[in-house]
Structures are given as structure tokens and as C-alpha cells.
FIMAR-245989 format. One line per 2 residues: number of its first residue (from 1); their letters; for each residue x, y, z of N, C-alpha, C, O. Coordinates in steps of 0.2 Angstrom, whole numbers, always signed. Layout:
NUM	a	X:Y:Z:X:Y:Z:X:Y:Z:X:Y:Z ~ ...
REM end
This chain:
1	mn	+417:+444:-579:+416:+438:-575:+412:+440:-568:+414:+446:-565 ~ +407:+437:-566:+404:+438:-560:+403:+431:-556:+400:+427:-558
3	ra	+407:+431:-550:+407:+424:-547:+403:+425:-540:+403:+431:-537 ~ +399:+420:-539:+395:+420:-533:+397:+414:-529:+398:+408:-532
5	vr	+396:+414:-522:+397:+408:-518:+390:+405:-518:+385:+407:-516 ~ +390:+398:-520:+384:+394:-520:+385:+387:-517:+391:+385:-517
7	fh	+380:+384:-516:+381:+377:-514:+374:+373:-516:+369:+376:-516 ~ +375:+367:-517:+370:+363:-521:+367:+357:-516:+363:+354:-518
9	qt	+370:+357:-510:+367:+353:-505:+370:+355:-498:+375:+359:-498 ~ +366:+354:-493:+369:+356:-486:+375:+351:-484:+376:+346:-486
11	gg	+379:+354:-480:+385:+350:-477:+390:+355:-475:+389:+361:-473 ~ +396:+352:-474:+402:+356:-472:+404:+361:-477:+401:+362:-482
13	pe	+410:+365:-475:+412:+370:-479:+414:+367:-486:+414:+371:-491 ~ +415:+361:-487:+417:+358:-494:+412:+359:-499:+413:+358:-505
15	vl	+405:+360:-497:+400:+360:-502:+400:+367:-505:+396:+368:-510 ~ +404:+372:-503:+404:+379:-506:+407:+379:-512:+413:+376:-513
17	rl	+405:+382:-517:+408:+383:-524:+408:+390:-526:+403:+394:-524 ~ +413:+392:-530:+413:+399:-533:+410:+397:-540:+414:+394:-544
19	ee	+405:+400:-542:+402:+399:-548:+401:+405:-552:+399:+410:-549 ~ +402:+405:-559:+400:+411:-563:+393:+411:-564:+389:+407:-566
21	vp	+390:+417:-563:+383:+419:-564:+382:+425:-567:+387:+429:-567 ~ +377:+427:-571:+376:+433:-574:+376:+439:-569:+374:+438:-563
23	vp	+378:+445:-571:+378:+451:-567:+370:+453:-567:+367:+454:-572 ~ +367:+453:-561:+360:+454:-560:+358:+461:-562:+363:+466:-561
25	ep	+352:+463:-564:+350:+469:-565:+346:+472:-560:+341:+468:-558 ~ +347:+477:-557:+343:+480:-551:+336:+481:-553:+335:+485:-558
27	ga	+331:+479:-550:+324:+480:-551:+322:+486:-547:+326:+490:-544 ~ +316:+488:-547:+313:+494:-543:+315:+493:-535:+314:+487:-532
29	ge	+318:+498:-533:+320:+498:-525:+326:+494:-524:+327:+492:-518 ~ +330:+492:-529:+336:+488:-528:+342:+491:-530:+342:+496:-534
31	vl	+348:+489:-527:+354:+492:-528:+359:+486:-530:+359:+481:-527 ~ +363:+487:-535:+368:+483:-537:+375:+485:-534:+377:+491:-536
33	ir	+378:+481:-531:+384:+483:-527:+390:+478:-530:+389:+472:-530 ~ +395:+481:-532:+401:+478:-534:+405:+477:-527:+408:+482:-525
35	tr	+406:+471:-524:+408:+470:-518:+416:+471:-517:+419:+469:-522 ~ +418:+473:-511:+425:+473:-510:+427:+468:-504:+433:+466:-503
37	al	+422:+467:-499:+423:+463:-494:+417:+460:-491:+411:+463:-492 ~ +417:+454:-488:+411:+451:-486:+412:+449:-479:+417:+446:-477
39	gl	+407:+450:-475:+407:+448:-468:+405:+441:-467:+400:+439:-470 ~ +408:+437:-463:+406:+430:-461:+403:+429:-454:+406:+432:-450
41	nr	+397:+426:-454:+394:+425:-447:+392:+418:-446:+392:+414:-451 ~ +391:+416:-440:+388:+410:-438:+382:+408:-442:+380:+402:-444
43	ae	+378:+413:-444:+372:+412:-448:+373:+409:-454:+369:+404:-456 ~ +378:+411:-458:+380:+407:-464:+382:+400:-463:+380:+396:-467
45	sm	+386:+399:-458:+388:+392:-457:+381:+387:-455:+381:+382:-458 ~ +377:+390:-451:+371:+386:-449:+366:+385:-456:+363:+380:-457
47	fr	+366:+391:-460:+362:+390:-466:+365:+385:-471:+361:+381:-473 ~ +371:+385:-471:+375:+380:-476:+373:+373:-473:+373:+368:-477
49	lg	+373:+372:-466:+372:+365:-463:+365:+363:-463:+363:+358:-462 ~ +360:+368:-465:+353:+366:-465:+350:+367:-458:+345:+364:-456
51	qy	+353:+371:-453:+351:+371:-446:+349:+378:-444:+349:+380:-439 ~ +348:+383:-449:+346:+390:-448:+339:+391:-447:+337:+397:-444
53	gi	+335:+387:-449:+327:+388:-448:+324:+391:-455:+318:+391:-455 ~ +329:+393:-459:+326:+394:-466:+330:+390:-471:+336:+389:-471
55	dp	+326:+386:-475:+329:+381:-479:+332:+384:-485:+328:+388:-489 ~ +338:+382:-487:+341:+384:-494:+337:+381:-499:+334:+376:-499
57	vf	+336:+385:-505:+333:+383:-511:+339:+382:-516:+342:+387:-518 ~ +340:+376:-518:+346:+374:-522:+345:+375:-530:+340:+375:-532
59	ps	+351:+378:-533:+357:+380:-530:+356:+386:-526:+353:+391:-528 ~ +359:+386:-520:+358:+392:-515:+364:+396:-515:+370:+394:-515
61	gi	+362:+403:-515:+367:+408:-513:+368:+408:-506:+364:+404:-502 ~ +372:+413:-503:+373:+413:-496:+376:+420:-494:+379:+423:-499
63	gy	+375:+422:-488:+378:+428:-486:+374:+434:-484:+369:+435:-488 ~ +375:+437:-478:+371:+443:-476:+375:+449:-476:+372:+455:-477
65	ea	+382:+449:-476:+385:+456:-475:+390:+457:-481:+394:+452:-483 ~ +390:+463:-483:+395:+465:-489:+396:+472:-488:+392:+476:-486
67	ag	+402:+474:-491:+404:+481:-492:+407:+482:-499:+410:+477:-501 ~ +405:+488:-502:+408:+488:-509:+406:+495:-512:+405:+500:-508
69	vv	+405:+495:-518:+403:+502:-522:+397:+501:-526:+396:+496:-529 ~ +393:+506:-526:+386:+505:-529:+388:+505:-537:+392:+510:-539
71	ea	+385:+500:-540:+387:+500:-548:+381:+502:-552:+381:+505:-557 ~ +375:+501:-549:+369:+503:-553:+363:+503:-548:+363:+500:-543
73	lg	+358:+507:-550:+352:+509:-545:+346:+507:-549:+345:+508:-555 ~ +341:+504:-546:+335:+502:-549:+330:+508:-548:+332:+513:-545
75	eg	+324:+508:-551:+319:+513:-551:+317:+515:-544:+316:+510:-540 ~ +316:+521:-543:+314:+523:-537:+319:+523:-531:+317:+525:-525
77	vh	+325:+522:-532:+330:+522:-527:+333:+530:-526:+335:+532:-531 ~ +332:+532:-520:+335:+539:-519:+340:+539:-514:+340:+535:-509
79	gl	+344:+544:-514:+349:+545:-508:+355:+541:-509:+360:+542:-505 ~ +356:+538:-515:+362:+534:-516:+364:+536:-524:+360:+538:-528
81	sv	+371:+535:-525:+373:+537:-532:+378:+532:-534:+381:+528:-530 ~ +379:+530:-540:+384:+526:-543:+391:+528:-540:+392:+534:-541
83	gd	+395:+524:-538:+401:+525:-535:+402:+526:-528:+407:+527:-525 ~ +396:+527:-524:+396:+527:-517:+399:+521:-514:+397:+515:-516
85	av	+403:+522:-509:+405:+517:-505:+400:+515:-499:+398:+519:-495 ~ +398:+509:-499:+392:+507:-495:+393:+500:-492:+397:+497:-494
87	sv	+389:+499:-487:+389:+492:-484:+381:+491:-483:+377:+495:-483 ~ +380:+484:-481:+374:+481:-481:+372:+479:-474:+375:+476:-470
89	vp	+366:+482:-472:+363:+480:-465:+358:+474:-467:+354:+474:-471 ~ +360:+468:-463:+356:+462:-465:+348:+463:-463:+346:+464:-457
91	sf	+344:+464:-468:+337:+466:-467:+333:+461:-472:+327:+463:-474 ~ +335:+455:-474:+332:+451:-479:+334:+444:-478:+339:+443:-474
93	sm	+331:+440:-481:+333:+433:-481:+338:+431:-486:+339:+434:-491 ~ +343:+426:-484:+348:+424:-489:+345:+421:-495:+348:+421:-500
95	td	+339:+418:-494:+336:+415:-500:+333:+420:-505:+332:+419:-511 ~ +333:+427:-503:+330:+432:-507:+336:+436:-510:+337:+438:-516
97	yp	+341:+438:-506:+347:+442:-508:+353:+439:-505:+356:+442:-500 ~ +356:+434:-507:+362:+432:-505:+368:+437:-507:+368:+439:-513
99	vh	+372:+439:-503:+377:+444:-505:+384:+442:-505:+389:+446:-506 ~ +386:+435:-504:+393:+433:-505:+394:+432:-512:+393:+426:-514
101	ge	+396:+437:-515:+398:+436:-522:+401:+443:-524:+402:+447:-520 ~ +403:+443:-531:+407:+449:-533:+402:+455:-535:+404:+461:-534
103	av	+396:+453:-538:+391:+458:-540:+384:+456:-537:+382:+451:-539 ~ +382:+460:-532:+376:+457:-529:+370:+462:-528:+371:+468:-528
105	lv	+364:+460:-528:+358:+464:-527:+356:+464:-520:+357:+459:-517 ~ +354:+470:-518:+351:+471:-511:+346:+476:-512:+346:+480:-516
107	pa	+341:+475:-507:+336:+481:-507:+339:+487:-504:+343:+487:-500 ~ +336:+493:-507:+339:+499:-506:+339:+501:-498:+343:+504:-495
109	ra	+333:+498:-495:+332:+500:-488:+338:+497:-483:+339:+500:-478 ~ +342:+492:-486:+347:+489:-482:+354:+492:-483:+359:+490:-480
111	vv	+354:+497:-488:+361:+500:-490:+362:+506:-486:+358:+511:-486 ~ +368:+507:-483:+370:+513:-480:+377:+515:-482:+381:+511:-483
113	ah	+379:+521:-482:+385:+524:-482:+389:+523:-476:+386:+524:-470 ~ +395:+521:-476:+399:+520:-470:+404:+525:-469:+406:+528:-475
115	pe	+406:+527:-463:+411:+532:-462:+418:+531:-467:+420:+526:-467 ~ +420:+537:-469:+426:+536:-474:+432:+533:-470:+436:+530:-474
117	rl	+432:+534:-464:+438:+531:-460:+438:+523:-460:+444:+520:-459 ~ +433:+520:-462:+433:+513:-462:+435:+510:-468:+433:+513:-474
119	sf	+439:+505:-468:+441:+501:-474:+435:+497:-476:+430:+496:-472 ~ +435:+494:-482:+430:+490:-484:+429:+484:-480:+424:+481:-478
121	ee	+435:+481:-477:+435:+475:-473:+431:+477:-466:+427:+473:-464 ~ +433:+483:-464:+429:+485:-457:+422:+486:-459:+418:+485:-454
123	aa	+420:+489:-464:+413:+491:-466:+409:+485:-466:+403:+484:-465 ~ +412:+479:-469:+409:+473:-469:+408:+469:-463:+405:+464:-462
125	sv	+411:+472:-458:+411:+469:-451:+406:+473:-446:+406:+471:-440 ~ +402:+478:-448:+399:+482:-444:+392:+480:-442:+390:+479:-436
127	wm	+387:+479:-447:+380:+479:-445:+377:+473:-442:+373:+474:-437 ~ +379:+467:-443:+377:+461:-440:+378:+462:-432:+374:+461:-428
129	qf	+385:+463:-431:+387:+463:-424:+384:+469:-420:+382:+468:-415 ~ +385:+475:-423:+383:+481:-419:+375:+482:-418:+373:+484:-413
131	vt	+372:+480:-423:+364:+481:-423:+362:+475:-418:+357:+477:-414 ~ +364:+469:-418:+362:+464:-413:+364:+466:-406:+359:+466:-402
133	ay	+370:+469:-405:+372:+471:-398:+367:+477:-396:+365:+477:-390 ~ +366:+482:-401:+362:+487:-399:+355:+485:-397:+352:+487:-393
135	gg	+352:+481:-402:+345:+478:-400:+345:+475:-394:+339:+476:-390 ~ +349:+471:-392:+349:+467:-385:+350:+472:-379:+346:+472:-375
137	lv	+355:+476:-380:+357:+480:-374:+353:+486:-373:+351:+488:-368 ~ +352:+490:-379:+349:+496:-378:+341:+495:-379:+337:+497:-375
139	gv	+339:+492:-385:+332:+491:-387:+328:+487:-382:+323:+488:-380 ~ +331:+481:-380:+327:+476:-375:+329:+478:-368:+324:+479:-364
141	ag	+335:+478:-366:+337:+478:-359:+337:+485:-356:+337:+486:-350 ~ +337:+490:-361:+338:+497:-358:+344:+498:-354:+343:+501:-348
143	vr	+350:+496:-356:+356:+497:-352:+357:+504:-350:+356:+508:-354 ~ +359:+505:-344:+360:+512:-341:+366:+512:-338:+370:+507:-336
145	pg	+369:+519:-336:+375:+519:-333:+375:+516:-326:+370:+516:-322 ~ +380:+512:-324:+381:+509:-318:+379:+501:-319:+381:+498:-314
147	dt	+376:+499:-324:+374:+492:-325:+380:+488:-326:+385:+490:-329 ~ +380:+482:-323:+384:+477:-325:+381:+472:-330:+376:+470:-329
149	vl	+385:+472:-336:+382:+468:-341:+387:+461:-342:+393:+462:-343 ~ +384:+455:-342:+387:+449:-343:+387:+448:-351:+381:+448:-353
151	is	+392:+447:-354:+393:+446:-361:+396:+439:-363:+402:+438:-362 ~ +391:+434:-364:+394:+427:-366:+397:+427:-373:+396:+431:-377
153	aa	+401:+422:-374:+405:+422:-381:+408:+428:-383:+407:+431:-388 ~ +411:+431:-378:+413:+438:-379:+418:+440:-384:+419:+445:-386
155	ss	+422:+435:-386:+427:+436:-391:+424:+435:-398:+427:+437:-403 ~ +417:+434:-399:+414:+434:-405:+413:+442:-408:+414:+446:-403
157	sv	+412:+443:-414:+411:+450:-416:+405:+453:-412:+406:+459:-411 ~ +400:+450:-411:+394:+453:-407:+396:+454:-400:+394:+459:-397
159	gl	+400:+449:-397:+402:+450:-390:+407:+456:-390:+406:+460:-385 ~ +411:+457:-394:+416:+463:-394:+412:+470:-395:+413:+475:-392
161	aa	+407:+469:-400:+402:+475:-401:+398:+477:-394:+398:+483:-393 ~ +396:+472:-391:+393:+473:-385:+397:+476:-379:+394:+480:-375
163	iq	+403:+474:-379:+408:+477:-374:+408:+485:-376:+408:+489:-371 ~ +409:+487:-382:+409:+494:-384:+403:+497:-383:+403:+503:-380
165	ia	+397:+494:-384:+390:+498:-383:+389:+498:-376:+386:+503:-373 ~ +391:+493:-372:+390:+494:-364:+394:+500:-362:+391:+504:-358
167	hr	+400:+501:-364:+404:+507:-362:+401:+513:-364:+401:+518:-361 ~ +398:+513:-371:+395:+519:-373:+389:+522:-369:+388:+527:-369
169	tg	+386:+517:-366:+380:+519:-362:+382:+519:-355:+377:+520:-350 ~ +388:+519:-353:+390:+520:-346:+390:+514:-342:+390:+514:-335
171	ar	+389:+508:-345:+389:+502:-341:+396:+498:-340:+400:+500:-344 ~ +396:+493:-336:+402:+489:-335:+401:+483:-339:+396:+479:-338
173	av	+406:+481:-343:+406:+475:-347:+410:+469:-344:+416:+470:-343 ~ +407:+464:-342:+410:+458:-340:+410:+453:-345:+405:+450:-347
175	al	+416:+451:-348:+416:+446:-353:+417:+439:-351:+421:+437:-346 ~ +413:+435:-354:+413:+427:-352:+416:+424:-358:+414:+425:-364
177	tr	+421:+419:-357:+424:+415:-362:+426:+409:-359:+426:+408:-353 ~ +426:+404:-363:+427:+397:-360:+433:+396:-356:+432:+393:-350
179	ts	+439:+398:-359:+445:+397:-355:+449:+403:-354:+446:+409:-357 ~ +454:+403:-351:+458:+409:-350:+462:+411:-356:+466:+417:-356
181	ak	+462:+407:-362:+466:+408:-367:+465:+415:-370:+470:+418:-373 ~ +459:+418:-370:+458:+425:-373:+457:+430:-368:+455:+436:-370
183	rr	+459:+429:-362:+458:+434:-357:+462:+441:-359:+458:+446:-358 ~ +468:+440:-360:+472:+446:-362:+469:+450:-368:+468:+456:-367
185	ql	+467:+447:-373:+464:+450:-379:+457:+453:-377:+456:+459:-380 ~ +453:+450:-373:+447:+453:-371:+448:+459:-366:+444:+464:-367
187	ld	+453:+459:-362:+454:+465:-358:+457:+471:-362:+455:+476:-362 ~ +461:+469:-367:+463:+474:-372:+458:+477:-376:+458:+482:-378
189	ag	+452:+473:-377:+447:+475:-381:+442:+479:-377:+437:+482:-380 ~ +443:+480:-371:+439:+484:-367:+435:+481:-361:+432:+485:-357
191	ad	+435:+475:-360:+432:+471:-355:+434:+474:-348:+440:+474:-347 ~ +429:+475:-344:+431:+478:-337:+433:+472:-333:+437:+473:-328
193	av	+431:+466:-334:+433:+460:-331:+432:+454:-336:+427:+454:-340 ~ +435:+448:-335:+434:+442:-339:+433:+436:-334:+437:+435:-329
195	ia	+428:+432:-336:+427:+426:-332:+428:+420:-337:+425:+420:-342 ~ +432:+416:-335:+433:+409:-339:+428:+404:-336:+429:+402:-331
197	ta	+423:+403:-340:+417:+399:-338:+419:+392:-336:+416:+389:-332 ~ +424:+389:-339:+426:+382:-338:+431:+381:-332:+432:+376:-330
199	ee	+433:+387:-330:+438:+387:-325:+436:+390:-318:+439:+390:-313 ~ +431:+394:-318:+429:+398:-313:+421:+397:-311:+417:+395:-315
201	dv	+419:+398:-305:+412:+398:-303:+409:+405:-305:+410:+410:-302 ~ +405:+404:-310:+403:+411:-313:+398:+415:-308:+399:+420:-307
203	pa	+393:+412:-305:+389:+416:-301:+393:+419:-295:+392:+424:-293 ~ +398:+415:-292:+402:+417:-287:+406:+423:-289:+407:+428:-285
205	rv	+409:+422:-295:+413:+428:-297:+409:+434:-299:+412:+440:-298 ~ +403:+433:-301:+399:+439:-303:+397:+443:-296:+397:+449:-296
207	re	+395:+439:-291:+394:+442:-285:+399:+446:-282:+399:+451:-279 ~ +405:+443:-283:+411:+446:-281:+412:+453:-284:+414:+458:-281
209	lt	+411:+453:-291:+412:+459:-295:+407:+464:-294:+408:+470:-295 ~ +401:+462:-291:+395:+467:-291:+393:+468:-283:+388:+471:-282
211	gg	+398:+466:-279:+396:+467:-272:+390:+463:-269:+386:+466:-265 ~ +389:+458:-272:+384:+453:-270:+377:+454:-274:+373:+450:-273
213	eg	+377:+459:-278:+370:+461:-282:+369:+457:-288:+363:+455:-289 ~ +374:+455:-291:+373:+451:-298:+372:+456:-303:+373:+462:-302
215	ar	+372:+453:-309:+372:+458:-315:+365:+459:-318:+360:+455:-318 ~ +364:+466:-319:+357:+468:-321:+355:+466:-328:+349:+465:-330
217	vv	+360:+465:-333:+359:+463:-340:+364:+457:-341:+370:+457:-340 ~ +361:+452:-345:+365:+446:-347:+363:+446:-355:+357:+446:-357
219	fd	+369:+445:-359:+368:+445:-366:+371:+439:-368:+377:+438:-368 ~ +367:+434:-371:+370:+427:-372:+368:+424:-378:+362:+424:-380
221	pv	+372:+421:-382:+371:+418:-388:+372:+410:-388:+371:+407:-393 ~ +373:+408:-382:+374:+401:-381:+369:+396:-379:+367:+391:-382
223	gg	+365:+398:-374:+360:+394:-371:+363:+388:-368:+368:+388:-365 ~ +359:+382:-369:+362:+376:-366:+362:+376:-358:+359:+380:-355
225	ta	+367:+372:-356:+367:+371:-349:+370:+377:-345:+369:+378:-339 ~ +374:+381:-349:+378:+387:-346:+373:+392:-344:+374:+396:-339
227	la	+367:+392:-347:+362:+397:-345:+360:+397:-338:+358:+402:-335 ~ +360:+391:-335:+358:+391:-328:+363:+395:-323:+360:+398:-319
229	dl	+369:+395:-325:+374:+399:-321:+372:+407:-322:+373:+411:-317 ~ +370:+408:-328:+369:+415:-329:+362:+418:-326:+362:+423:-323
231	vs	+358:+413:-325:+352:+415:-321:+354:+416:-314:+351:+420:-310 ~ +358:+411:-311:+360:+412:-304:+364:+419:-303:+364:+421:-298
233	aa	+368:+421:-309:+372:+427:-308:+368:+433:-309:+371:+439:-308 ~ +362:+433:-311:+358:+439:-313:+356:+442:-306:+354:+439:-301
235	aq	+355:+448:-307:+353:+453:-301:+345:+452:-301:+342:+450:-305 ~ +342:+455:-295:+335:+456:-294:+333:+460:-300:+335:+465:-301
237	ga	+327:+458:-304:+325:+462:-309:+329:+462:-315:+328:+466:-320 ~ +333:+457:-316:+338:+457:-322:+334:+455:-328:+329:+452:-328
239	vi	+337:+458:-334:+335:+456:-341:+340:+451:-344:+346:+453:-344 ~ +338:+445:-346:+343:+441:-349:+340:+440:-356:+335:+438:-358
241	vv	+345:+442:-361:+343:+442:-368:+347:+437:-371:+353:+436:-371 ~ +343:+432:-374:+346:+426:-378:+346:+427:-385:+340:+428:-388
243	yg	+351:+428:-389:+351:+429:-396:+354:+424:-400:+355:+425:-406 ~ +355:+418:-397:+358:+412:-401:+357:+406:-398:+356:+406:-392
245	vl	+359:+400:-401:+358:+394:-398:+364:+390:-400:+364:+385:-403 ~ +370:+392:-398:+376:+389:-400:+377:+382:-396:+380:+377:-399
247	dr	+374:+381:-390:+373:+375:-387:+366:+373:-387:+362:+376:-384 ~ +365:+367:-391:+358:+365:-392:+356:+360:-387:+350:+357:-388
249	tp	+360:+359:-382:+357:+354:-377:+352:+357:-372:+352:+364:-372 ~ +347:+353:-369:+342:+356:-366:+345:+361:-360:+350:+360:-357
251	tp	+341:+366:-359:+343:+371:-354:+339:+370:-348:+333:+371:-347 ~ +343:+369:-342:+339:+368:-336:+337:+375:-333:+341:+380:-334
253	ln	+332:+376:-330:+329:+383:-328:+327:+382:-321:+322:+378:-320 ~ +330:+386:-316:+328:+386:-310:+322:+391:-309:+323:+397:-309
255	vg	+316:+388:-309:+310:+393:-310:+309:+397:-303:+306:+402:-304 ~ +312:+394:-298:+311:+398:-292:+315:+404:-292:+313:+410:-290
257	el	+321:+404:-295:+325:+410:-296:+322:+415:-301:+322:+421:-300 ~ +319:+412:-306:+316:+416:-311:+310:+420:-308:+309:+426:-309
259	lf	+306:+417:-303:+300:+419:-300:+302:+425:-295:+300:+430:-295 ~ +307:+423:-290:+308:+427:-285:+313:+432:-286:+313:+437:-282
261	kh	+317:+432:-291:+321:+437:-294:+317:+442:-298:+320:+447:-300 ~ +311:+440:-301:+308:+444:-305:+312:+445:-312:+312:+451:-314
263	lt	+314:+440:-314:+319:+440:-320:+315:+440:-327:+309:+438:-327 ~ +317:+443:-332:+315:+443:-339:+320:+440:-343:+325:+441:-343
265	ir	+317:+434:-346:+321:+431:-351:+318:+432:-358:+312:+430:-359 ~ +322:+435:-362:+319:+437:-369:+323:+435:-375:+329:+436:-375
267	gl	+320:+432:-379:+324:+430:-386:+324:+436:-390:+319:+440:-390 ~ +330:+436:-394:+331:+442:-399:+333:+439:-405:+338:+435:-405
269	rl	+330:+441:-411:+332:+440:-417:+334:+447:-421:+330:+452:-420 ~ +339:+447:-424:+341:+453:-428:+336:+456:-432:+335:+462:-432
271	fe	+332:+452:-435:+327:+454:-440:+321:+458:-437:+317:+461:-440 ~ +320:+457:-430:+314:+461:-427:+316:+468:-427:+312:+472:-426
273	it	+323:+470:-428:+325:+477:-428:+326:+479:-435:+323:+484:-437 ~ +329:+475:-439:+331:+477:-446:+325:+477:-451:+325:+480:-456
275	ad	+320:+473:-450:+314:+472:-454:+309:+478:-452:+304:+479:-456 ~ +310:+481:-447:+306:+487:-445:+309:+494:-447:+315:+495:-444
277	dq	+306:+497:-451:+310:+503:-454:+312:+508:-448:+317:+511:-448 ~ +307:+509:-443:+309:+514:-438:+315:+511:-434:+319:+515:-432
279	rr	+314:+505:-431:+319:+502:-427:+326:+502:-430:+331:+503:-427 ~ +326:+500:-437:+332:+499:-441:+335:+506:-441:+341:+507:-440
281	ae	+331:+511:-443:+334:+518:-443:+337:+520:-437:+342:+524:-436 ~ +334:+519:-431:+336:+521:-424:+343:+517:-423:+348:+520:-421
283	av	+343:+511:-425:+349:+507:-423:+355:+509:-428:+361:+510:-425 ~ +354:+511:-434:+359:+513:-439:+361:+520:-437:+367:+521:-437
285	af	+357:+524:-434:+359:+531:-432:+364:+530:-426:+369:+534:-426 ~ +362:+526:-421:+366:+525:-415:+373:+522:-417:+378:+525:-415
287	va	+373:+517:-421:+379:+514:-423:+384:+519:-428:+390:+520:-426 ~ +380:+522:-432:+384:+527:-437:+387:+532:-433:+393:+534:-434
289	dg	+384:+535:-428:+386:+540:-424:+392:+538:-420:+397:+541:-419 ~ +392:+532:-417:+397:+529:-413:+403:+528:-418:+409:+529:-415
291	la	+402:+525:-424:+408:+524:-428:+411:+531:-430:+417:+531:-430 ~ +407:+536:-432:+410:+542:-434:+414:+545:-428:+419:+549:-429
293	kg	+412:+544:-422:+416:+547:-416:+421:+543:-414:+425:+545:-409 ~ +422:+537:-417:+427:+532:-415:+426:+529:-408:+430:+526:-405
295	el	+419:+529:-406:+417:+526:-400:+416:+518:-401:+416:+514:-396 ~ +414:+517:-407:+413:+510:-409:+418:+509:-415:+418:+512:-420
297	tp	+421:+503:-415:+426:+501:-420:+426:+493:-421:+427:+490:-416 ~ +424:+491:-427:+424:+484:-428:+431:+481:-428:+436:+484:-430
299	tv	+431:+475:-425:+438:+471:-425:+438:+466:-430:+434:+461:-430 ~ +443:+466:-434:+443:+461:-439:+449:+456:-437:+455:+458:-436
301	dk	+447:+450:-436:+452:+445:-434:+456:+442:-439:+462:+442:-438 ~ +453:+440:-445:+457:+437:-450:+454:+438:-457:+447:+438:-457
303	tf	+457:+439:-462:+454:+440:-469:+456:+434:-473:+462:+431:-473 ~ +452:+432:-478:+453:+427:-483:+451:+429:-490:+446:+433:-490
305	pl	+454:+427:-495:+452:+429:-502:+446:+425:-503:+445:+420:-501 ~ +442:+428:-508:+436:+425:-510:+437:+417:-512:+433:+413:-511
307	ed	+443:+416:-515:+444:+410:-518:+445:+404:-512:+444:+398:-513 ~ +446:+407:-506:+447:+403:-500:+440:+403:-496:+441:+402:-489
309	ia	+435:+404:-499:+428:+404:-495:+427:+398:-490:+425:+399:-484 ~ +429:+392:-493:+428:+386:-489:+432:+386:-483:+430:+384:-477
311	ea	+439:+388:-484:+443:+389:-478:+441:+394:-473:+442:+393:-467 ~ +438:+399:-475:+436:+404:-471:+430:+401:-466:+430:+403:-460
313	hr	+426:+397:-469:+421:+394:-465:+424:+389:-460:+421:+388:-454 ~ +429:+385:-462:+432:+381:-458:+435:+385:-452:+435:+382:-446
315	yl	+438:+390:-453:+441:+394:-448:+436:+397:-443:+437:+397:-437 ~ +430:+399:-446:+424:+401:-442:+422:+396:-437:+421:+397:-431
317	ea	+421:+390:-440:+419:+384:-436:+424:+381:-430:+422:+378:-426 ~ +430:+383:-431:+435:+381:-426:+435:+385:-420:+437:+383:-415
319	gg	+432:+391:-421:+430:+395:-415:+436:+399:-411:+435:+401:-406 ~ +442:+399:-415:+447:+403:-412:+448:+410:-413:+452:+413:-410
321	qv	+443:+413:-416:+444:+420:-418:+442:+425:-412:+438:+423:-408 ~ +445:+431:-413:+443:+436:-408:+441:+442:-413:+445:+445:-415
323	gk	+435:+443:-414:+432:+447:-419:+429:+444:-425:+427:+438:-425 ~ +429:+448:-431:+426:+446:-437:+431:+443:-442:+436:+445:-443
325	iv	+428:+438:-445:+431:+435:-451:+428:+438:-457:+422:+438:-458 ~ +433:+440:-462:+431:+444:-467:+434:+441:-474:+440:+439:-474
327	vt	+430:+441:-479:+432:+438:-485:+433:+444:-490:+428:+448:-491 ~ +439:+444:-493:+440:+450:-497:+439:+448:-505:+440:+442:-507
329	vg	+437:+453:-509:+435:+452:-515:+439:+456:-520:+439:+462:-520 ~ +443:+453:-525:+447:+457:-529:+453:+461:-527:+454:+461:-520
331	hn	+457:+463:-531:+463:+466:-529:+463:+473:-525:+467:+475:-523 ~ +457:+476:-526:+456:+482:-523:+453:+482:-516:+452:+487:-513
333	ag	+452:+476:-513:+449:+475:-507:+453:+479:-502:+459:+479:-502 ~ +449:+482:-497:+453:+486:-492:+455:+493:-494:+457:+497:-490
335	s	+454:+495:-500:+457:+501:-503:+451:+506:-501:+452:+512:-503
REM end
């Protein structure tokens, strides 16, 4: 039996189905993976809703992240062997290679071995979050020792990854979260300070934390009205990296601040890194080194069995998690 997560129309989590499909045969440059764990992201929720910018083709598969064991190799694939424990770097469209299923095809360029110390659940939690954070903080903003980095939606898996990467580069991580409910968890996760955006004056608090200078790097997946406060909290010459649109309301922009502070506001998509062989290799090397040294560690918030995929999506959309939501596959998951 080979089951895959599919949906036949856009909508809420209830449209997701576990359907039996043939085990695919890997073609040239492809790898067949028998999965053990699947990482869940906002991207899958938006794709299922028809809000991702890439339209599903029905019946549609879904999923960017998986970890498991190599079951077969296509022609021309080198550096991998049947039985290898691997995980998948999102480097492809879900319409081409959906990976939320029991036996899935992926392009070989997207497959990497993960450190032995990681469980399959942890390995399925690595690449989307750490490569996104690396791309924004290191690749775009050039974060350096002594920088203050503002991290919005800090309790998300990408937010937690950004806290770790900021520390790895010698910067200070200031976590932004809507209320104080997650303050202790974010401090325990390594945040140097936490600002509850619905309860505190964000620009004033940032000025207090930075001796009046503001933050040199802002890393934001929200947009919307809150971006105005981040612009006000930014230092002279700051780089603001926007990597998501969780708030789709129009964003007010103080052009005077943009102009006189010499700010850079830059959009970032994961695929500008992972679709480029050199940039992907650099990101993977940075993250793999950090994982091997224990300087980067994925945080798994909660796991769901594959049979409860719709419930996992509901939990994601409720927004209460701190870290990654993972779907386990089969009784060997996590082994």
C-alpha cells in the first residue's frame, strides 16, 4: 500500500484525503524515498486554500518537506545509496513533486543526508526553516556580530531558526510575538529579549534595547499594518527582509523614514536560494555544519500521525505552536 495526501478542490483542512496511489518509479535524476516524517508549513495551508500563487492541478498532491529512507535511485544519481537516511530541501514546486505521502519522488538535487543525531521528525523540520532564515539573515542582510535582529512571528519554526542563526553569527535576537503568552518559551528558545506587539510600543521598546539606535536587521513574515512599526524601529541603514504575507491588509509606509534612514526593504522567497545550485549548496553547508555542531537544533512542537493530516492542518492554522508541526508516517517514525 502507498498512501498520499491529496485534495480535489481548494478549501479547509477537511478537503484533504489519504488516497492509495501506485508507488512511483524514479526517472533520471530522481530519488524514491520511503518517508518516516513530514514537515508542515504555512505554504501547504495556503496552497490547499488556493492562496499560494501556484494553482493546484486536481487531484493535487501537497507537501514540501519529508525525511525518510532512500528506496530506489533513478539513472544518473550519484552520492546516494539505497537505505540512506535523508531529508528533502524544498527546491521544487508542489505541483511537480508533492512529498506528503508514504513513498515519494524528489529530484536528487533536493536530497541531503542529515546528521545521525537527528530523529526523522527533527530531520523533517530542518530545511524550510533554516534555509529561509539563513537566506534572509546571512544571504540578504549580511548579519554580523553586534547587530540587533528583530524577528517577527518568532514562535514559528522559521522564527526559532532565525534566533539560532542570529546567535551563530554573533548578533542579538529580539523576538516579536503578538501577546505575552509565549514570552517564557521564546526566552527559553534563546531570544535575548521578547516584545509583545499587541501590548507594547514596539519602536520605543526597540530604542530602549538598542540605546536609541534601532535594529539593523528586521526579519518579517507578516507585512500588513505592523510593518509600519518595524520601519520606525529600524536603525539608520537597516535591512528589512519580508518573507511572508500573513497579514494581507495594505501596508502603510512612511516614505520619509525610508528615505532619510536609507532603509532597504527586500522581499525574499526560499526558492531564489534553493533553485540556484550554488546558493543552495552554501545554505545547506552552513545549516549542516550548525546541526552537526549542535549550534542549530530544530524544535518540534507537536506530531500527528499521517491519518490525522487534516487535524494537523487545523492545529497549524490555529497558530498556537512554538516550533514545527510534524506528521509521522508508519510505526517506525522517529526511529
